[in-house]
C-alpha positions as CSV (number, residue, x, y, z in Angstrom):
1,M,-20.1,12.4,34.0
2,R,-19.0,11.8,30.4
3,I,-16.4,9.1,29.9
4,L,-14.5,8.0,26.8
5,H,-13.7,4.3,27.0
6,T,-11.0,2.7,24.8
7,S,-8.5,-0.1,25.2
8,D,-6.0,-2.2,23.3
9,L,-4.0,0.6,21.8
10,H,-1.0,-1.7,21.4
11,L,1.3,1.3,20.8
12,G,4.4,0.2,19.0
13,R,2.9,-2.8,17.3
14,T,4.4,-3.6,13.9
15,L,3.1,-5.5,10.9
16,Y,5.8,-8.3,10.5
17,G,8.5,-5.7,11.1
18,A,6.8,-2.8,9.3
19,R,6.5,0.2,11.7
20,R,3.2,2.1,12.0
21,D,4.3,5.0,14.1
22,E,2.4,7.5,11.9
23,A,-0.9,5.6,12.2
24,F,-0.6,5.5,16.0
25,E,0.3,9.2,16.1
26,K,-2.8,10.0,14.0
27,L,-5.0,7.8,16.2
28,L,-3.9,9.6,19.4
29,A,-4.4,13.0,17.7
30,W,-7.9,11.9,16.8
31,L,-8.6,10.7,20.3
32,L,-7.5,14.0,21.6
33,E,-9.9,15.8,19.3
34,Q,-12.8,13.6,20.4
35,I,-12.0,14.4,24.0
36,K,-12.2,18.1,23.1
37,V,-15.3,18.2,20.9
38,N,-17.3,15.8,23.1
39,S,-16.4,17.5,26.4
40,V,-15.1,14.3,27.8
41,E,-14.5,14.5,31.6
42,C,-12.8,11.1,32.1
43,L,-10.7,9.1,29.7
44,L,-10.5,5.4,30.6
45,I,-8.0,3.1,28.9
46,A,-8.7,-0.6,29.8
47,G,-5.3,-2.2,29.2
48,D,-2.8,-3.1,26.5
49,V,-1.5,0.5,26.2
50,F,1.6,-0.9,24.7
51,D,2.2,-4.0,22.5
52,S,5.3,-5.0,24.3
53,A,6.6,-5.1,27.9
54,T,9.6,-3.1,26.6
55,P,8.1,-0.5,24.3
56,S,10.2,1.5,21.9
57,H,11.2,5.0,22.6
58,A,8.9,6.1,19.8
59,A,5.9,4.4,21.5
60,Q,6.8,5.8,24.9
61,N,7.0,9.3,23.4
62,L,3.6,8.9,21.8
63,Y,2.1,7.8,25.2
64,Y,3.6,10.7,27.3
65,D,3.0,13.3,24.6
66,F,-0.7,12.2,24.5
67,L,-1.2,12.3,28.2
68,T,0.5,15.8,28.4
69,A,-1.8,17.0,25.6
70,V,-4.9,15.7,27.4
71,K,-3.9,17.7,30.4
72,L,-2.9,20.9,28.7
73,Q,-5.3,21.1,25.7
74,T,-8.6,19.7,27.0
75,N,-11.0,20.0,29.9
76,C,-10.8,16.3,30.7
77,R,-10.3,16.2,34.4
78,H,-9.5,12.5,34.9
79,V,-7.5,9.8,33.1
80,V,-7.7,6.2,34.3
81,I,-5.3,3.7,32.8
82,T,-5.1,0.0,33.7
83,S,-2.7,-2.6,32.5
84,G,-3.3,-5.4,30.0
85,N,-1.6,-8.7,29.4
86,H,0.8,-7.1,26.9
87,D,1.9,-4.4,29.3
88,S,4.7,-4.4,31.9
89,A,3.1,-3.7,35.2
90,S,6.3,-2.2,36.6
91,F,6.8,0.0,33.5
92,L,3.3,1.4,33.7
93,N,3.6,1.9,37.5
94,A,7.0,3.6,37.4
95,P,5.8,7.2,36.7
96,Q,2.6,6.7,38.8
97,K,3.3,9.5,41.4
98,L,4.3,12.0,38.7
99,L,1.3,11.2,36.5
100,S,-1.0,11.5,39.5
101,A,-0.1,15.2,39.8
102,M,-1.6,15.5,36.3
103,G,-4.9,13.8,37.3
104,V,-3.8,10.5,35.7
105,V,-4.5,7.3,37.7
106,V,-2.4,4.3,36.6
107,I,-2.8,0.8,38.0
108,G,-0.2,-1.5,36.4
109,A,-0.7,-4.5,38.7
110,A,-3.2,-5.9,41.1
111,C,-2.8,-4.4,44.6
112,S,-2.3,-6.7,47.6
113,D,-5.3,-4.9,49.0
114,P,-7.8,-4.6,46.1
115,A,-9.4,-1.6,47.9
116,Q,-6.3,0.4,46.7
117,E,-7.6,0.1,43.2
118,V,-10.6,2.3,44.0
119,F,-10.6,6.0,43.5
120,L,-13.0,8.9,44.1
121,L,-13.3,11.3,41.2
122,K,-14.3,14.9,42.0
123,N,-15.5,17.9,39.9
124,P,-13.6,21.2,39.9
125,S,-15.5,22.3,43.0
126,G,-14.3,19.2,44.9
127,I,-17.7,17.5,44.8
128,P,-17.6,13.7,44.2
129,E,-18.9,12.8,40.8
130,A,-18.0,9.1,40.4
131,V,-16.1,6.3,41.9
132,V,-13.8,4.1,39.8
133,A,-12.6,0.5,40.5
134,A,-9.5,0.5,38.3
135,V,-9.0,-3.3,38.0
136,P,-5.9,-4.2,35.9
137,Y,-5.2,-7.4,34.1
138,L,-5.4,-10.1,36.8
139,R,-2.6,-12.6,36.4
140,E,-3.0,-16.1,37.9
141,A,-0.7,-15.4,40.8
142,D,-2.9,-12.5,41.7
143,I,-6.1,-14.6,42.1
144,R,-5.2,-18.2,42.7
145,T,-2.9,-20.6,44.4
146,S,-1.6,-23.5,42.3
147,I,-2.4,-27.0,43.5
148,E,-0.4,-30.1,42.7
149,H,-1.9,-32.3,40.0
150,E,-4.8,-30.0,39.5
151,T,-6.9,-30.4,36.3
152,D,-7.6,-27.7,33.7
153,E,-11.2,-27.6,34.9
154,E,-10.0,-27.0,38.5
155,K,-7.6,-24.3,37.4
156,D,-10.3,-22.5,35.4
157,Q,-12.7,-22.6,38.3
158,Q,-10.1,-21.1,40.6
159,V,-9.5,-18.3,38.1
160,I,-13.2,-17.6,37.9
161,E,-13.7,-17.6,41.7
162,G,-10.5,-15.5,42.2
163,T,-11.8,-12.9,39.7
164,R,-15.2,-12.9,41.4
165,R,-13.6,-12.3,44.8
166,H,-11.5,-9.5,43.5
167,Y,-14.4,-7.6,42.0
168,E,-16.5,-8.2,45.1
169,V,-13.8,-6.6,47.2
170,V,-13.3,-3.6,45.0
171,V,-17.0,-3.0,44.6
172,A,-17.4,-3.2,48.4
173,A,-14.6,-0.7,48.8
174,A,-16.2,1.6,46.3
175,D,-19.5,1.4,48.2
176,K,-17.7,2.3,51.4
177,L,-15.9,5.2,49.7
178,R,-19.2,6.6,48.4
179,K,-20.7,6.4,51.9
180,E,-17.7,8.1,53.5
181,A,-17.8,10.8,50.9
182,L,-21.6,11.3,51.6
183,A,-22.2,10.6,48.0
184,P,-24.1,7.3,47.8
185,D,-25.7,8.2,44.5
186,I,-22.6,8.8,42.4
187,P,-22.1,6.2,39.7
188,L,-19.6,3.3,40.0
189,I,-17.4,2.6,37.0
190,A,-15.2,-0.5,36.9
191,A,-12.4,-1.5,34.5
192,G,-11.2,-5.0,33.5
193,H,-8.9,-6.7,31.1
194,L,-10.1,-10.3,30.6
195,F,-12.1,-12.7,28.4
196,A,-15.8,-12.7,29.2
197,A,-17.3,-16.1,28.5
198,S,-20.3,-14.7,26.5
199,C,-18.2,-12.8,24.1
200,S,-16.5,-13.7,20.8
201,C,-12.8,-13.1,19.9
202,G,-13.7,-13.4,16.2
203,T,-11.8,-15.2,13.5
204,E,-9.7,-12.0,12.9
205,E,-8.0,-12.2,16.3
206,R,-5.1,-14.4,17.1
207,S,-5.3,-16.7,20.1
208,L,-2.3,-14.9,21.6
209,Y,-4.5,-11.9,22.4
210,I,-6.9,-14.0,24.4
211,G,-4.5,-15.0,27.2
212,S,-4.4,-18.2,29.1
213,L,-6.9,-17.5,31.9
214,G,-10.4,-19.1,31.9
215,Q,-13.3,-17.4,30.4
216,I,-15.1,-15.2,33.0
217,P,-18.9,-15.5,33.3
218,A,-20.8,-12.3,33.1
219,E,-22.6,-12.9,36.3
220,I,-19.5,-12.6,38.5
221,F,-19.6,-8.8,38.1
222,P,-21.6,-7.2,40.8
223,E,-24.9,-5.6,39.6
224,T,-24.0,-2.3,41.4
225,I,-21.4,-1.5,38.7
226,D,-23.0,1.2,36.6
227,Y,-20.5,0.8,33.7
228,L,-17.9,-1.9,33.2
229,A,-15.2,-0.9,30.8
230,L,-13.4,-3.9,29.4
231,G,-10.3,-4.5,27.3
232,H,-8.6,-7.6,25.9
233,L,-10.9,-8.5,23.0
234,H,-10.3,-6.5,19.8
235,R,-13.9,-6.7,18.6
236,A,-16.2,-4.0,20.1
237,Q,-19.2,-5.8,21.8
238,C,-21.3,-5.8,24.9
239,V,-21.3,-8.6,27.5
240,A,-24.3,-10.9,27.7
241,E,-26.4,-8.3,25.8
242,N,-25.8,-5.8,28.6
243,E,-25.0,-2.4,27.1
244,S,-23.4,-1.2,30.3
245,R,-20.8,-4.0,30.3
246,R,-18.8,-3.8,27.1
247,Y,-15.5,-4.1,25.2
248,A,-14.4,-1.0,23.4
249,G,-12.3,-3.1,21.1
250,S,-9.0,-2.0,19.6
251,P,-9.3,1.4,17.9
252,L,-6.8,0.5,15.2
253,A,-6.9,-2.7,13.1
254,L,-3.8,-4.5,14.4
255,D,-3.6,-7.3,11.8
256,F,-4.8,-7.9,8.3
257,G,-7.6,-10.2,9.4
258,E,-9.1,-7.8,11.9
259,S,-12.3,-6.0,11.1
260,K,-11.7,-2.4,9.9
261,N,-14.9,-1.2,11.6
262,K,-13.4,0.3,14.8
263,S,-14.9,2.5,17.5
264,V,-14.5,4.0,21.0
265,V,-17.3,4.3,23.5
266,L,-18.8,7.6,24.8
267,V,-20.6,7.0,28.1
268,D,-22.8,9.3,30.0
269,L,-23.6,8.5,33.6
270,E,-25.7,10.6,36.0
271,K,-26.6,8.6,39.1
272,A,-26.0,5.2,40.5
273,G,-28.6,2.7,39.3
274,E,-29.6,4.8,36.3
275,P,-28.9,3.3,32.8
276,A,-25.7,4.6,31.1
277,R,-26.2,6.4,27.8
278,I,-23.9,4.8,25.2
279,E,-22.7,6.2,21.9
280,L,-20.1,4.5,19.7
281,L,-17.7,6.9,17.9
282,E,-16.4,5.4,14.7
283,V,-12.6,5.6,14.3
284,P,-11.3,6.6,10.9
285,C,-8.8,4.4,9.1
286,F,-5.4,5.9,9.5
287,D,-3.5,3.5,7.3
288,R,-4.7,1.0,4.8
289,L,-4.2,-2.7,5.2
290,E,-4.9,-5.0,2.2
291,Q,-4.9,-8.8,2.3
292,V,-4.7,-10.4,-1.1
293,C,-5.7,-14.0,-1.5
294,G,-6.2,-16.5,-4.3
295,T,-4.2,-18.2,-7.0
296,A,-0.8,-16.9,-8.1
297,D,-2.2,-15.3,-11.2
298,E,-5.1,-13.7,-9.2
299,I,-2.7,-12.3,-6.6
300,L,-0.4,-10.8,-9.2
301,A,-3.3,-9.2,-11.0
302,R,-4.6,-7.7,-7.8
303,L,-1.2,-6.4,-6.8
304,S,-0.8,-4.7,-10.1
305,A,-4.2,-3.0,-9.6
306,L,-3.2,-1.8,-6.1
307,A,0.1,-0.5,-7.4
308,S,-1.7,1.5,-10.1
309,E,-3.7,3.3,-7.4
310,N,-0.4,4.9,-6.2
311,V,-1.7,5.0,-2.6
312,P,0.4,4.1,0.4
313,M,-0.7,0.9,2.1
314,F,0.5,-2.3,3.8
315,C,-0.2,-5.6,1.9
316,E,-0.1,-9.2,2.9
317,V,-0.3,-12.0,0.3
318,V,-1.9,-15.3,1.1
319,H,-1.5,-17.9,-1.7
320,D,-4.4,-20.2,-0.8
321,Q,-5.5,-21.6,-4.2
322,G,-3.8,-23.3,-7.2
323,P,-0.5,-25.0,-7.5
324,Y,2.6,-24.1,-5.5
325,A,4.4,-21.1,-7.0
326,P,8.1,-21.1,-5.8
327,K,8.8,-17.6,-7.2
328,L,5.7,-15.9,-5.9
329,A,7.4,-13.6,-3.5
330,E,9.7,-12.3,-6.2
331,D,6.9,-11.9,-8.6
332,C,4.9,-10.0,-6.1
333,R,7.7,-7.5,-5.5
334,D,8.0,-7.1,-9.3
335,A,4.2,-6.5,-9.6
336,L,4.4,-3.7,-7.1
337,G,7.5,-2.1,-8.5
338,S,8.2,1.3,-7.1
339,S,4.7,1.9,-5.9
340,P,4.0,3.0,-2.3
341,V,2.5,-0.4,-1.5
342,V,4.6,-2.0,1.3
343,L,4.6,-5.8,1.0
344,V,5.0,-7.1,4.5
345,R,4.5,-10.8,4.1
346,V,3.9,-13.5,1.4
347,M,2.4,-16.7,2.9
348,S,1.8,-19.8,0.8
349,R,-0.7,-22.3,2.1
350,A,-0.3,-24.1,-1.2
351,A,3.3,-24.9,-0.1
352,A,2.0,-26.4,3.2
353,Q,-0.6,-28.4,1.4
354,N,2.2,-29.7,-1.0
355,R,4.3,-30.9,2.0
356,I,1.3,-32.6,3.6
357,S,0.4,-34.4,0.3
358,A,4.0,-35.6,-0.1
359,A,4.2,-36.9,3.5
């Protein structure tokens, strides 16, 4: 089976109020094309479909139009979507029955019986071809019971143990389902939206994306999982140097500090226990993000150069060197003039340093 693994779409996310609907639309069109040209049989989105629990109508339209196009314009038989910490579980789950008629599996919240998160995928002839443990973002209430006066260490250990138990139950249910289907050799795919302890969030990612739960050791995931599709961290990476346990990363740079090198994961699985074949598909840049740093003079010179390119882009200014410049924001707007460069933020670290020095 050929799988396309992505995550952290964050549909509807803005850059300090600047909308990026066109970039998200182009991203989804590109994903659709990759599904077609690479003969993808299963699309797996591992959480944070939306950036907000109350996504805009534009973001919702992009989501439903994309799922409809996958069904009508490609030969992709299965779509598996799990929630992330930014998603509303009830919002994702609301159209669950309707989407299931299109071959779309949606798990917005942890089920009271984790075995209900396990699904058998079949080929057009009705023959089982894979089993999926579609584990969503596990909130603390899903996996632990609060104890009065507990320490942070005790809380983190409970989170780890609760996550371990959850994956043990879903994998056991997957094994049972394979046996009942008389298909013990079909591969087991699992999803997750969490922070694996051996991975790095990188300096480009804000702490708000990491969540409050403890970091999960790689060894809690049962070895019988043939491919673990993770979301939550925006940097594409494998877990504990294991190529079959990996983060796809966000396919679109979501902030000025994020790496522009984005990808999705193409996974080929044949039989249980056999290594997955992994290929990273580089995602094009659908809109340009420029962060300009330095002294006031350096910033204005760089903005003038960007304006002269006459190319649409979003720009963030970080004044991090030289004396405080009280008119910098106004000067930046003047330097850009009527160019298609959209200035979304001017931040002065020099101003903060001035306040500290005066205190």
